N, C-alpha and C positions, 0 to 999 in steps of 0.2 A: 495428563492435561492436554497433550497435543491433540487428542481425539475429541475433546470437549467442544461443544458448540458455542460460538460467540453470540452475545446479545446486545442489541441497541437499547439503551435505557435512557429515558428522558425523565428528569425530575424538576420540580418547581422550586425556585429559590426565592429569597426575599429581596433580591436586588432589582430595582426598577429598570436599570439599564440592561442587565443580563438576567431576565426572569427565569431562565431554564439552564440546567446543566445536562449536557449530553455525554454519555459514557459508552464506551465499547468494552464489555466485560467478557471474560472467559473463566468460568469457575469463580475462584476468589480473586483472580488477578484483574486489575483494571488496565487495559491496554492503552486507552486514550480517554481523557476527560476534558471537555471544553465547556466554557460558559458561553451561551448563545442568546441572541436577542429575540428569537421566535421559535415556534415548534417546527417550522419548515420554511425555507426561503420563499416559496410561492412566487407571486408576481414581482417580488423584489429582485429576483435573479440571483443574488448572493447575500450572505450574512457574514459580518465580521465576527470572529470568535477570539476568545482568550483561553489559554491553557489553564487548567485547574487541577488541584489535587484533592480527591475526595477524603484523604486522610486528614486534611485540615478542616473538615466540616464535622465537628463532633456530634451535632444533632442530626438525626435521620431526616432526609428530605422527602417530600410528598412525591411518590412515583406517578407519573402521568401515563407512560406507556413502556412496554417491554416487548421487543420484536426480535425474533431470531435473525441472524445475519447469514444470508445464503453464500455470499462471496465477499472477500476483502482482499484487494491487491494494491501494492504500491507501484507507482510508475514515476520514479524520480521524485519530484517535489509533490506529486499528487497521490492521494489515497482515494481509491474508488471503492464504493460500498454498494452492495445489492441486498435489499431486505426481503424477508419472506412475507410479502403481502401484495395485494393487487394494485394499490395506488400509493403514490409517494414512496417508491421502492428503490430508486436509483439516485445517487448523488455522489459528489466528489468533494474532497477537502484539499485545498491548495495551501501548501506551507512555503512561505517566502522568507528569505533572510535579507533584511534591508540594513543599509549602513547609515548611521547618524550623520547629519550634515556637517558636524564639526570633526568627523572622522574618529571619534573616541571609541567606537565599537560598533556592534551590530545588534539588531533587535528582530523579533519574529512577527510576521503578519500571517494570520490564518483566515481563509475565506471558505465558507460553506456554499457550494454551488450545486444547482440541479441541472437536469438535462435541458430544461427550457432556458435557464440562464446561460448555459454554455452555447446554445444556438444563437441567442440574441447578442451575446458579448463578442465583440471583434477582438481576436487575438493576433499576436505578431507571428505565430507559427501554427500550422495545422497539426503538428506532431505532438503526441503525448510526451515523447522524449526526442531529443535532438538527433538528427542524422548527421554524423560528422563527415561532411563532404570534403573539407579542406585537409583534414589530418590523414597522413599516409598510414594505411592499415598494414599490418604484417600478416600476410596470407601464405600458408604453406600448401603447396601442390604435391600430391602424392607422386613419387618417382615413377610409378607404373602407368601414369596417364600418358597416352601416346600423343594425343592432340588436345592439350589442355586449354581451358578457357584462359583469357587474359584479363587482368585487372589493372586498368590504366591508373597511374598515379599512386599505386600501392607498392609496397615492398614485397616482391615475390620470392619464394624460396622453394627449391625442390628437395623433398625428403620422403622417406618411407613413413606413411601414417599408420598408426595402429588400427584405425577405422575411418571409413569415408575417403573421399577423393580430394576434398578441400577443407582447410581448417583455418580459423582465425586465432592468431596467437596474441595473448595479452599478458604482459609481464612474465613471459616464458612459459605460460600455461595455455592449454587449448580452451578457448571460451565458447566456440561453436564449431560444428562439423556439418559438412554437406556431402551426401552421397549422390553422384551424378549418374543418370541412366538415360541412354538413348532409347528410341522406340524398339530397336532390335534387342538391346540389352534387357529391356524390361520384359519383352515377350519371352526371352530365354529364361529369365529369372522366375517368371510366373510358372514356367513348365516344371520347376522344382521348388515348390512353395516352402518346403521345410528348410532348405538352404537359405532362401530369401529371408525367412523369419530369423534365422541365426545372424545374418548380416545386419538386419535392422536392429536386432537386440544389441549389437555392439555399439550402435549409435546412441542407444539409451543411456550408456555409461557417461555421457557428456552433458553439461548443463543445458545446452541448446543444440538441437540437431534437426536436419531436414533431409528428406529424400526428394530430389528435384528431377523431374522427368521432362525430357525434351520432346514432348508430345501433348496432345489434348486428351482428356479422358474419353471423349467421343471416339477417338481413333481406336481404342481398345474394344469398342462395341461394333466394329466393322469386320466381318468375317474374313474378307480378303486381305486385311492387314495383320491379322493375328494367327494365321494358320501355323500349326495344327490345332490351336486353341479355339474356343468358341466364346461369344460375348457373355453368355450366362456365367461361365466359369470365371472370366476376368472380373466381372462385376462383383462376384462373391469373394474373389481373392483380394481385391482392393478393400472391400468392406472389412474383411478379416484382418488385414494389415492395420487399418485404422483402429479397430476395436482392441487388438492385442498390444499395439504399440502407440498408445494415445499421446505419449510425450514427444513422439517424432512427427514433425510436420511433413505431410505428403503434398507436394505442390506440382501440378501439371502446368509447366511453363509454356508449352506450345511449340517452341523451337529452341535451337541451340543458342541463338542470340538473346532471346528473352530469358532463358534459364541462366545464362551468364549475368545478365543485367539484374535479375531478381536476387541472385546469390550475393552480388556486391552490395545491393541495397540491404539485404538481410544482415550481412556482416557489419555494415555501417550502423544499423539500428542497434545491434548488440553492443558495439563499442560505445555508442552514445549513451545507451542505458546504463552501462557500468560507470561512465564518467559523470553522470548526472548526480548531484549531491542528494543524499537521502535525509529526510527528517527523522527525528528521534522518536522511537516507539518501543516501549512505553515512555511516558513523559518524564522529564527530569524535575527534581524538586526546585522551587524558586530559590534564588541566591540567599534571600534573607532567612529562609528556614534552615539553610545549611550552616548559618552562623550561630553557634550556641550562645555567644556573648550577647548578641543582639536579641535573640529570642528570650534570654534571661531577663533583659531589661524590660521587654514587652510584658513578660509575666508579672513582674513587680508592679508595673503600671496598671495591669488588669486587676490585680489584687486590691490596690488602692481604690480603683474605680468601683469595684464591687461593694466596698464598705460604704459607699455613698448611695448605692442603689437599694431598693427594697429587697427583702429576702427572696422574693419571687420576681423575676424580671425577664424581659425579652432581649434577644441578641441585639436588635436594632437600638435599644436603649444604651447598651454598652458601646455600640459603634458610634452613637451620637456623642458620647462623652469623650471617646478617644478617636476623634475624626481624623487625626493626623497619622494614625497607625494603620498599615495595610490590613484589609479585612482578613486575608488568609492568616496573617500573624496572630490576630485576635482569636480566630478559631483554633489555631494550634495551641495557644495558651489555655483556652477553655478545655480543649481535648486533654491536655496534660493534667489539669486540675480535676477533671472527671475521673481519669485513671487513678488518681490519688484518693478518690472518694470525697473530695471537697465540694463538688457541685454535681448535680444530676439534671438531665434533660427530660422533660415530660411533654409528650405530643410530637407532632410532625409538622414540617413546613412552616407556614405563617402562624399556626396556632401553637407552635413549640414555645415552651416556657422553661426557664432555668431557675433552679432552686439551690440556695446555699445550704450545705449540710452542716452538722455539728462539728465535723472535722475541719471546717474552714476557720 
């Protein structure tokens, strides 16, 4: 299942406030399902969404579109999605946890945002995740470093690292590793590319890693700085490094000071990303569905209401009769009755009709 492609599926509902259901599916699994007010945010900038569970919709909905998902990444509270089409292909979903004013608990707010909306909307921070500037990071410096970088305001420790020259320690484990190279070190390493590949392969064993060079890329294309190597060889060697070790960041910092500064910023970003709360994926079932007693009472009320409706009816007719019952609970009750053969659904979307069977 891990190798299956995910799809963006938009379906039409009967709700006037949330006329569409947007789902991210992979195979038979529904990773995320949201009720939305439009097909795409467009000029609105963002759309408010509600979580949904397709298992609570017994009748099939009318499918509006199905598009392959090229990429889907989580950044803390944000889910970023890229679709396989030329227009309307990039968007974000922001998952926020808000506290009730009376302090009795929390509730969730979900906003669907596009690139245009993100540009026009003023935010409190420019970062996708927070850079933890105030918190002291635990940074381990390899004992073999003769003139190590310094990290002001951080807890520094000298120890022998299994790979790299600097490591960020989180809860006693290495969260990120950086291998430092001066101009001279890099020229020497490029002279024996096989050994360099082995060293970079060691960095790949860690969740996040980087090779930080205290020089510019252009410096390796100047013959007088890279003797006995030549610019063509260096260009091909760096391209090979990136191609074979795609998970390792190769960063040309330009100088020792800038390399030190970039590494500290990198460690702060990694630490901030791990501390940022993550939204739940796939979605959780609503609280009232988890309660068998409550759902049983809903099923009894649905049975009584169906006896007052014609043998063939629409879902909205049942909803009008039981207006005080959550729509998802009504659908769950119908779904259970359909599994028992007591009712069946004919048609899709707005044209769908329900029929009581003899087993009812």
